[in-house]
KOLNU-141647 format. One line per field, with one value per residue: x, y, z of N, C-alpha, C in turn. Coordinates in nm, 2 decimals, decimal comma, padded with zeros to 4 digits. Example, Ala and Ser with C-alpha at 12.3 -4.5 7.8 and 13.67 -1.06 7.14 Angstrom:
n_xx (01,32  01,28)
n_yy (-00,57  -00,22)
n_zz (00,78  00,71)
ca_xx (01,23  01,37)
ca_yy (-00,45  -00,11)
ca_zz (00,78  00,71)
c_xx (01,32  01,29)
c_yy (-00,33  00,00)
c_zz (00,78  00,79)
end
This chain:
n_xx (-06,31  -06,29  -06,20  -06,23  -06,12  -06,14  -06,02  -06,17  -06,30  -06,54  -06,76  -06,76  -06,88  -07,16  -07,24  -07,02  -07,14  -07,37  -07,31  -07,19  -07,38  -07,58  -07,47  -07,47  -07,36  -07,40  -07,29  -07,18  -07,00  -06,97  -06,82  -06,71  -06,40  -06,07  -05,87  -05,55  -05,57  -05,53  -05,69  -05,99  -06,03  -06,02  -06,22  -06,28  -06,07  -05,93  -05,75  -05,58  -05,54  -05,48  -05,35  -05,14  -05,15  -05,29  -05,60  -05,89  -06,19  -06,24  -06,42  -06,43  -06,48  -06,62  -06,62  -06,75  -06,68  -06,72  -06,37  -06,40  -06,54  -06,37  -06,26  -06,44  -06,55  -06,32  -06,30  -06,52  -06,54  -06,28  -06,40  -06,61  -06,52  -06,32  -06,21  -06,08  -05,81  -05,48  -05,45  -05,68  -05,79  -05,73  -05,74  -05,74  -05,68  -05,81  -05,74  -05,98  -06,00  -06,22  -06,57  -06,86  -07,17  -07,43  -07,69  -08,06  -08,12  -07,95  -07,74  -07,78)
n_yy (-26,93  -26,96  -27,14  -27,16  -27,25  -27,28  -27,39  -27,44  -27,35  -27,54  -27,46  -27,19  -27,17  -27,13  -26,88  -26,77  -26,91  -26,77  -26,52  -26,54  -26,66  -26,45  -26,26  -26,36  -26,59  -26,92  -27,14  -27,36  -27,57  -27,79  -27,94  -28,18  -28,23  -28,41  -28,24  -28,03  -27,75  -27,51  -27,62  -27,45  -27,50  -27,77  -27,92  -27,94  -28,10  -28,39  -28,71  -28,89  -29,17  -29,34  -29,14  -29,05  -28,78  -28,52  -28,35  -28,18  -28,16  -28,00  -27,74  -27,77  -27,58  -27,49  -27,26  -27,21  -26,97  -26,64  -26,51  -26,22  -26,21  -26,33  -26,15  -26,03  -26,27  -26,39  -26,17  -26,17  -26,48  -26,45  -26,22  -26,33  -26,57  -26,56  -26,66  -26,50  -26,61  -26,61  -26,73  -26,87  -27,03  -27,15  -27,00  -27,06  -27,02  -27,13  -27,22  -27,27  -27,50  -27,59  -27,61  -27,80  -27,81  -28,03  -28,13  -28,17  -28,37  -28,54  -28,47  -28,50)
n_zz (-03,24  -02,89  -02,55  -02,22  -01,96  -01,62  -01,30  -01,01  -00,64  -00,49  -00,33  -00,46  -00,73  -00,80  -00,77  -00,97  -01,19  -01,21  -01,25  -01,50  -01,70  -01,64  -01,78  -02,02  -02,11  -02,24  -02,30  -02,11  -01,91  -01,60  -01,39  -01,13  -01,02  -00,88  -00,76  -00,66  -00,49  -00,24  00,08  00,16  00,44  00,68  00,65  00,36  00,25  00,15  00,18  -00,09  -00,14  -00,42  -00,50  -00,37  -00,25  -00,07  -00,16  -00,28  -00,38  -00,67  -00,86  -01,25  -01,49  -01,80  -02,04  -02,35  -02,58  -02,83  -02,94  -02,89  -02,62  -02,44  -02,25  -02,08  -01,97  -01,82  -01,62  -01,52  -01,39  -01,24  -01,07  -00,92  -00,85  -00,61  -00,32  -00,11  -00,05  -00,18  -00,33  -00,56  -00,75  -01,10  -01,43  -01,78  -02,12  -02,40  -02,78  -02,99  -03,28  -03,40  -03,44  -03,42  -03,46  -03,33  -03,49  -03,48  -03,66  -03,90  -04,17  -04,55)
ca_xx (-06,38  -06,20  -06,26  -06,20  -06,12  -06,12  -06,06  -06,21  -06,36  -06,69  -06,83  -06,78  -06,97  -07,30  -07,20  -06,98  -07,26  -07,51  -07,29  -07,19  -07,54  -07,63  -07,39  -07,54  -07,27  -07,45  -07,23  -07,09  -06,99  -06,93  -06,76  -06,65  -06,29  -06,03  -05,73  -05,46  -05,58  -05,51  -05,82  -06,02  -06,07  -05,99  -06,32  -06,27  -05,96  -05,91  -05,63  -05,65  -05,48  -05,45  -05,26  -05,05  -05,15  -05,41  -05,65  -05,97  -06,30  -06,28  -06,50  -06,36  -06,55  -06,54  -06,70  -06,67  -06,72  -06,62  -06,30  -06,41  -06,62  -06,29  -06,19  -06,52  -06,57  -06,26  -06,33  -06,67  -06,49  -06,18  -06,45  -06,70  -06,43  -06,26  -06,21  -05,95  -05,67  -05,38  -05,42  -05,78  -05,79  -05,69  -05,80  -05,70  -05,75  -05,73  -05,81  -06,07  -06,01  -06,34  -06,69  -06,98  -07,27  -07,51  -07,82  -08,16  -08,10  -07,80  -07,72  -07,75)
ca_yy (-26,97  -27,01  -27,19  -27,13  -27,36  -27,24  -27,46  -27,27  -27,39  -27,53  -27,33  -27,03  -27,19  -27,08  -26,70  -26,79  -26,98  -26,68  -26,41  -26,57  -26,64  -26,33  -26,22  -26,40  -26,68  -26,98  -27,27  -27,39  -27,74  -27,77  -28,11  -28,22  -28,30  -28,39  -28,10  -27,97  -27,62  -27,53  -27,62  -27,34  -27,54  -27,92  -27,99  -27,95  -28,17  -28,57  -28,77  -28,94  -29,31  -29,36  -29,01  -29,04  -28,66  -28,42  -28,33  -28,10  -28,13  -27,84  -27,74  -27,76  -27,49  -27,48  -27,18  -27,19  -26,81  -26,60  -26,43  -26,09  -26,24  -26,38  -26,08  -26,03  -26,45  -26,40  -26,09  -26,22  -26,55  -26,41  -26,15  -26,45  -26,71  -26,53  -26,71  -26,41  -26,68  -26,55  -26,86  -26,92  -27,11  -27,10  -27,00  -27,10  -27,01  -27,23  -27,17  -27,37  -27,54  -27,62  -27,62  -27,81  -27,81  -28,18  -28,11  -28,27  -28,46  -28,56  -28,45  -28,64)
ca_zz (-03,08  -02,74  -02,46  -02,12  -01,85  -01,47  -01,16  -00,89  -00,52  -00,56  -00,29  -00,54  -00,83  -00,78  -00,82  -01,09  -01,30  -01,20  -01,33  -01,65  -01,75  -01,64  -01,90  -02,17  -02,18  -02,25  -02,36  -01,98  -01,88  -01,49  -01,37  -01,04  -01,04  -00,75  -00,74  -00,57  -00,51  -00,13  00,08  00,26  00,55  00,69  00,58  00,19  00,21  00,17  00,12  -00,17  -00,12  -00,51  -00,56  -00,23  -00,19  -00,02  -00,26  -00,26  -00,49  -00,71  -01,06  -01,35  -01,57  -01,94  -02,12  -02,51  -02,63  -02,91  -02,88  -02,84  -02,52  -02,36  -02,12  -01,99  -01,92  -01,73  -01,52  -01,46  -01,34  -01,13  -00,95  -00,89  -00,78  -00,52  -00,16  00,01  -00,08  -00,30  -00,47  -00,57  -00,87  -01,24  -01,54  -01,90  -02,22  -02,51  -02,90  -03,04  -03,40  -03,51  -03,37  -03,51  -03,38  -03,34  -03,50  -03,47  -03,82  -03,98  -04,37  -04,63)
c_xx (-06,26  -06,28  -06,18  -06,23  -06,08  -06,16  -06,06  -06,27  -06,49  -06,78  -06,87  -06,86  -07,07  -07,29  -07,14  -07,09  -07,37  -07,46  -07,23  -07,31  -07,57  -07,57  -07,41  -07,45  -07,40  -07,41  -07,13  -07,12  -06,91  -06,91  -06,69  -06,54  -06,18  -05,87  -05,66  -05,47  -05,56  -05,64  -05,86  -06,02  -06,04  -06,11  -06,32  -06,16  -05,96  -05,80  -05,62  -05,52  -05,46  -05,34  -05,15  -05,05  -05,28  -05,46  -05,81  -06,08  -06,33  -06,39  -06,42  -06,49  -06,54  -06,67  -06,65  -06,77  -06,64  -06,50  -06,32  -06,49  -06,50  -06,23  -06,28  -06,57  -06,47  -06,27  -06,43  -06,61  -06,38  -06,29  -06,47  -06,65  -06,36  -06,31  -06,16  -05,82  -05,61  -05,40  -05,58  -05,81  -05,70  -05,77  -05,68  -05,78  -05,72  -05,84  -05,87  -06,05  -06,12  -06,43  -06,80  -07,08  -07,38  -07,66  -07,93  -08,14  -07,96  -07,80  -07,70  -07,86)
c_yy (-27,01  -27,06  -27,19  -27,19  -27,30  -27,33  -27,36  -27,38  -27,42  -27,46  -27,18  -27,07  -27,16  -26,93  -26,67  -26,84  -26,85  -26,59  -26,44  -26,58  -26,51  -26,26  -26,23  -26,53  -26,82  -27,14  -27,31  -27,49  -27,68  -27,94  -28,10  -28,29  -28,30  -28,29  -28,10  -27,85  -27,63  -27,53  -27,48  -27,34  -27,72  -28,01  -28,04  -28,08  -28,31  -28,60  -28,90  -29,08  -29,35  -29,27  -28,96  -28,87  -28,61  -28,39  -28,26  -28,18  -28,01  -27,87  -27,70  -27,70  -27,47  -27,38  -27,15  -27,05  -26,78  -26,51  -26,30  -26,09  -26,27  -26,28  -26,07  -26,19  -26,40  -26,30  -26,13  -26,33  -26,55  -26,31  -26,28  -26,54  -26,71  -26,59  -26,59  -26,52  -26,59  -26,67  -26,94  -27,00  -27,07  -27,10  -27,00  -27,08  -27,07  -27,17  -27,31  -27,39  -27,54  -27,65  -27,67  -27,87  -27,98  -28,12  -28,21  -28,41  -28,45  -28,52  -28,53  -28,64)
c_zz (-02,98  -02,63  -02,32  -02,02  -01,72  -01,39  -01,07  -00,74  -00,55  -00,46  -00,37  -00,68  -00,89  -00,84  -00,95  -01,20  -01,31  -01,28  -01,49  -01,76  -01,76  -01,75  -02,04  -02,23  -02,11  -02,24  -02,21  -01,97  -01,71  -01,47  -01,24  -01,07  -00,93  -00,82  -00,64  -00,50  -00,34  -00,09  00,18  00,39  00,55  00,67  00,45  00,17  00,25  00,12  00,05  -00,20  -00,28  -00,52  -00,46  -00,21  -00,12  -00,17  -00,20  -00,38  -00,54  -00,83  -01,14  -01,44  -01,67  -01,96  -02,29  -02,54  -02,74  -02,88  -02,81  -02,72  -02,43  -02,25  -02,04  -01,92  -01,80  -01,62  -01,42  -01,34  -01,22  -01,04  -00,85  -00,80  -00,66  -00,39  -00,09  00,02  -00,19  -00,41  -00,45  -00,63  -00,99  -01,36  -01,69  -02,03  -02,39  -02,64  -02,94  -03,22  -03,49  -03,41  -03,45  -03,42  -03,43  -03,37  -03,47  -03,57  -03,86  -04,14  -04,41  -04,73)
end
């Protein structure tokens, strides 16, 4: 199994989620994070006193899928996360060593 981790602009996440879910990707996590992607406009950017730099609130999207689904997921994210900028985000693919389902009742 693989984990695809993508950092994208907040205003693109709805289209990305709909595309992924429409293609059958159900194991998604979406988290607001502070990051250093180039802001689309001045409203999107803040200055973090704690970090000492300009930041935006980005979305960290995590998709867990089979290795055979990775290329499709990447294609959907790239297509639907575009902003018109050359650098609209990043996608990382990570190997999952083990995946264990949490079940309703414990074995025993």
